[in-house]
SETORKOL-404679 format. One line per field, with one value per atom (N, C-alpha, C, CB): residue in one letter; residue number from 1; y, x negated, z negated. Coordinates in nm, 4 decimals. Glycine has a CB too. Layout:
SETORKOL-404679
residuo <- a;...
num <- NUM;...
Y <- Y;...
X <- X;...
Z <- Z;...
END
This chain:
SETORKOL-404679
residuo <- m;m;m;m;a;a;a;a;v;v;v;v;f;f;f;f;a;a;a;a;a;a;a;a;a;a;a;a;d;d;d;d;a;a;a;a;p;p;p;p;m;m;m;m;r;r;r;r;a;a;a;a;r;r;r;r;a;a;a;a;v;v;v;v;c;c;c;c;e;e;e;e;a;a;a;a;m;m;m;m;d;d;d;d;v;v;v;v;e;e;e;e;l;l;l;l;t;t;t;t;p;p;p;p;s;s;s;s;n;n;n;n;i;i;i;i;n;n;n;n;n;n;n;n;a;a;a;a;r;r;r;r;l;l;l;l;k;k;k;k;l;l;l;l;k;k;k;k;r;r;r;r;l;l;l;l;v;v;v;v;e;e;e;e;r;r;r;r;g;g;g;g;i;i;i;i;l;l;l;l;v;v;v;v;e;e;e;e;t;t;t;t;e;e;e;e;h;h;h;h;g;g;g;g;l;l;l;l;f;f;f;f;t;t;t;t;r;r;r;r;p;p;p;p;r;r;r;r;p;p;p;p
num <- 1;1;1;1;2;2;2;2;3;3;3;3;4;4;4;4;5;5;5;5;6;6;6;6;7;7;7;7;8;8;8;8;9;9;9;9;10;10;10;10;11;11;11;11;12;12;12;12;13;13;13;13;14;14;14;14;15;15;15;15;16;16;16;16;17;17;17;17;18;18;18;18;19;19;19;19;20;20;20;20;21;21;21;21;22;22;22;22;23;23;23;23;24;24;24;24;25;25;25;25;26;26;26;26;27;27;27;27;28;28;28;28;29;29;29;29;30;30;30;30;31;31;31;31;32;32;32;32;33;33;33;33;34;34;34;34;35;35;35;35;36;36;36;36;37;37;37;37;38;38;38;38;39;39;39;39;40;40;40;40;41;41;41;41;42;42;42;42;43;43;43;43;44;44;44;44;45;45;45;45;46;46;46;46;47;47;47;47;48;48;48;48;49;49;49;49;50;50;50;50;51;51;51;51;52;52;52;52;53;53;53;53;54;54;54;54;55;55;55;55;56;56;56;56;57;57;57;57;58;58;58;58
Y <- -1.1583;-1.2391;-1.3539;-1.1527;-1.3389;-1.4468;-1.5713;-1.4019;-1.5516;-1.6655;-1.7486;-1.6179;-1.6824;-1.7545;-1.8114;-1.6631;-1.7506;-1.8038;-1.9386;-1.7048;-1.9537;-2.0787;-2.1825;-2.0514;-2.1404;-2.2325;-2.3170;-2.1540;-2.4425;-2.5310;-2.5557;-2.6628;-2.4937;-2.5090;-2.3785;-2.6302;-2.3570;-2.2373;-2.2337;-2.2328;-2.1119;-2.0940;-2.0154;-2.0233;-2.0444;-1.9678;-1.8557;-2.0590;-1.7579;-1.6422;-1.6856;-1.5437;-1.7848;-1.8335;-1.8883;-1.9430;-1.9636;-2.0200;-1.9099;-2.1199;-1.8042;-1.6912;-1.6246;-1.5884;-1.6062;-1.5479;-1.6358;-1.5288;-1.7661;-1.8579;-1.8478;-2.0022;-1.8406;-1.8331;-1.7027;-1.8486;-1.5971;-1.4677;-1.4461;-1.3559;-1.5475;-1.5394;-1.4260;-1.5213;-1.4112;-1.3139;-1.3865;-1.2466;-1.3198;-1.3804;-1.4200;-1.2826;-1.5401;-1.5927;-1.5483;-1.7460;-1.4242;-1.3724;-1.3518;-1.2389;-1.3551;-1.3341;-1.2042;-1.3353;-1.0979;-0.9709;-0.9757;-0.8574;-1.0388;-1.0502;-1.1367;-1.1085;-1.2449;-1.3325;-1.2598;-1.4623;-1.1858;-1.1096;-0.9999;-1.0483;-0.9321;-0.8301;-0.8912;-0.7579;-1.0058;-1.0736;-1.1122;-1.1982;-1.1622;-1.2020;-1.0816;-1.2651;-0.9670;-0.8466;-0.8019;-0.7333;-0.8097;-0.7723;-0.8689;-0.7681;-0.9978;-1.0962;-1.0713;-1.2392;-1.0366;-1.0064;-0.8825;-0.9848;-0.7822;-0.6644;-0.7019;-0.5576;-0.7927;-0.8381;-0.9145;-0.9270;-0.9851;-1.0527;-0.9495;-1.1432;-0.8435;-0.7379;-0.6719;-0.6326;-0.6623;-0.5990;-0.6952;-0.5426;-0.8221;-0.9202;-0.9781;-0.8589;-0.9524;-1.0029;-1.1463;-0.9139;-1.1776;-1.3136;-1.3595;-1.3205;-1.4886;-1.5486;-1.6247;-1.6426;-1.6138;-1.6917;-1.8126;-1.6059;-1.9286;-2.0480;-2.1043;-2.1536;-2.1043;-2.1418;-2.0389;-2.2896;-2.0435;-1.9478;-1.9606;-1.9698;-1.8553;-1.8537;-1.9118;-1.9256;-1.9604;-2.0158;-1.9215;-2.1594;-1.8766;-1.7771;-1.8343;-1.6483;-1.7967;-1.8398;-1.7384;-1.9827;-1.7542;-1.6703;-1.7205;-1.6699;-1.6296;-1.6734;-1.7526;-1.5514;-1.8489;-1.9295;-1.8576;-2.0735;-1.8562;-1.7880;-1.8587;-1.7750
X <- -9.7031;-9.6129;-9.5549;-9.5008;-9.5523;-9.5009;-9.5871;-9.4929;-9.7147;-9.8050;-9.7618;-9.9511;-9.7241;-9.6838;-9.5426;-9.6924;-9.4580;-9.3237;-9.3298;-9.2394;-9.4280;-9.4416;-9.5249;-9.5035;-9.5969;-9.6861;-9.6070;-9.7974;-9.6472;-9.5814;-9.6667;-9.5478;-9.7842;-9.8752;-9.9525;-9.9730;-10.0105;-10.0942;-10.2079;-10.1510;-10.2495;-10.3510;-10.4696;-10.2916;-10.5865;-10.7075;-10.7194;-10.8343;-10.8029;-10.8202;-10.8660;-10.9211;-10.9514;-10.9997;-10.8836;-11.1079;-10.7948;-10.6796;-10.5845;-10.6047;-10.5718;-10.4873;-10.5464;-10.4736;-10.6784;-10.7443;-10.7236;-10.8949;-10.7363;-10.7151;-10.5728;-10.7455;-10.4753;-10.3352;-10.3025;-10.2455;-10.3766;-10.3529;-10.4441;-10.3727;-10.5201;-10.6137;-10.7145;-10.5372;-10.7656;-10.8705;-11.0041;-10.8503;-11.1044;-11.2373;-11.2875;-11.3371;-11.3408;-11.3841;-11.5272;-11.3746;-11.5385;-11.6667;-11.6566;-11.7051;-11.7680;-11.7614;-11.6922;-11.9004;-11.7147;-11.6515;-11.4997;-11.7103;-11.4523;-11.3075;-11.2428;-11.2778;-11.3084;-11.2541;-11.2517;-11.3368;-11.3589;-11.3616;-11.2559;-11.5001;-11.2360;-11.1310;-10.9933;-11.1369;-10.9694;-10.8410;-10.8220;-10.8316;-10.9276;-10.9203;-10.8859;-11.0542;-10.9487;-10.9196;-10.7745;-11.0148;-10.7249;-10.5858;-10.4894;-10.5586;-10.5233;-10.4385;-10.4364;-10.4874;-10.5506;-10.5571;-10.4736;-10.7043;-10.4729;-10.3888;-10.2409;-10.4177;-10.2046;-10.0651;-10.0284;-10.0415;-10.1240;-10.1005;-10.0754;-10.2208;-10.1567;-10.1398;-10.0026;-10.2496;-9.9511;-9.8200;-9.7036;-9.8134;-9.7325;-9.6277;-9.5668;-9.5207;-9.6265;-9.5730;-9.6176;-9.6167;-9.7412;-9.7951;-9.8369;-9.9150;-9.8658;-9.9137;-10.0414;-9.8059;-10.1402;-10.2626;-10.2491;-10.3920;-10.2147;-10.1877;-10.3130;-10.1227;-10.4220;-10.5536;-10.6500;-10.5937;-10.7728;-10.8715;-10.8852;-11.0085;-10.8448;-10.8592;-10.7433;-10.9796;-10.6395;-10.5224;-10.4039;-10.4883;-10.3478;-10.2404;-10.1132;-10.2820;-9.9998;-9.8703;-9.7637;-9.8346;-9.6446;-9.5334;-9.4814;-9.4209;-9.4322;-9.3772;-9.2481;-9.3509;-9.2282;-9.1058;-8.9961;-9.1304;-8.8729;-8.7629;-8.7217;-8.6430
Z <- -7.6488;-7.7283;-7.6454;-7.7851;-7.5154;-7.4315;-7.4426;-7.2863;-7.4680;-7.4849;-7.6048;-7.5021;-7.7138;-7.8340;-7.8221;-7.9548;-7.7391;-7.7171;-7.6463;-7.6355;-7.5586;-7.4842;-7.5587;-7.3491;-7.6606;-7.7328;-7.8322;-7.8064;-7.8442;-7.9398;-8.0631;-7.8739;-8.0682;-8.1817;-8.1989;-8.1609;-8.3166;-8.3351;-8.2341;-8.4776;-8.1993;-8.0961;-8.1499;-7.9743;-8.0951;-8.1240;-8.0218;-8.1221;-8.0521;-7.9642;-7.8254;-8.0244;-7.8180;-7.6879;-7.6045;-7.7074;-7.6672;-7.5960;-7.5497;-7.6858;-7.6292;-7.5895;-7.4655;-7.7057;-7.4636;-7.3461;-7.2231;-7.3726;-7.2407;-7.1284;-7.0766;-7.1701;-7.1672;-7.1266;-7.0549;-7.2475;-7.0869;-7.0238;-6.9038;-7.1245;-6.8641;-6.7514;-6.7672;-6.6216;-6.8898;-6.9185;-6.9102;-7.0594;-6.8570;-6.8462;-6.9852;-6.7778;-6.9963;-7.1253;-7.1574;-7.1261;-7.1958;-7.2420;-7.3927;-7.1684;-7.4633;-7.6087;-7.6483;-7.6664;-7.5731;-7.6092;-7.5908;-7.5254;-7.4853;-7.4647;-7.5725;-7.3261;-7.6103;-7.7144;-7.8480;-7.7255;-7.8807;-8.0061;-8.0066;-8.0284;-7.8938;-7.8858;-7.9058;-7.7512;-7.8463;-7.8648;-8.0105;-7.7752;-8.0739;-8.2151;-8.3034;-8.2608;-8.2763;-8.3543;-8.3358;-8.3143;-8.2135;-8.1879;-8.2556;-8.0375;-8.2547;-8.3218;-8.4721;-8.2922;-8.5297;-8.6741;-8.7071;-8.7189;-8.6174;-8.6390;-8.6369;-8.5325;-8.5475;-8.5426;-8.6696;-8.4188;-8.7287;-8.8565;-8.9659;-8.8939;-8.9696;-9.0695;-9.0583;-9.0545;-8.9386;-8.9157;-8.9369;-8.7749;-8.9599;-8.9843;-8.8580;-9.0659;-8.7429;-8.6170;-8.5934;-8.5005;-8.6338;-8.6255;-8.7638;-8.5272;-8.7744;-8.8981;-8.8661;-8.9623;-8.9548;-8.9394;-9.0316;-8.9731;-8.9741;-9.0539;-9.1177;-8.9688;-9.0440;-9.0935;-9.0375;-9.0517;-9.0831;-9.0337;-8.8820;-9.1028;-8.8091;-8.6646;-8.5860;-8.6289;-8.6521;-8.5831;-8.6028;-8.6358;-8.4919;-8.4964;-8.4354;-8.4224;-8.4938;-8.4425;-8.4846;-8.4938;-8.4306;-8.4718;-8.6058;-8.3648;-8.6901;-8.8196;-8.7990;-8.9120;-8.8824;-8.8775;-8.9560;-8.9351;-8.9034;-8.9746;-9.1010;-8.8851
END
């Protein structure tokens, strides 16, 4: 969540991996995308467009 606190715009899974210094392999990016989608289902994040994730606005 710290990645999204510092972000000023919605982020893609690849950008989240880069911000967390995770190796940019297809499997790591897909795993991050799945985790981000789970956070959307729980209401912690919002998917503004297909593949763009951000924190919900109050």
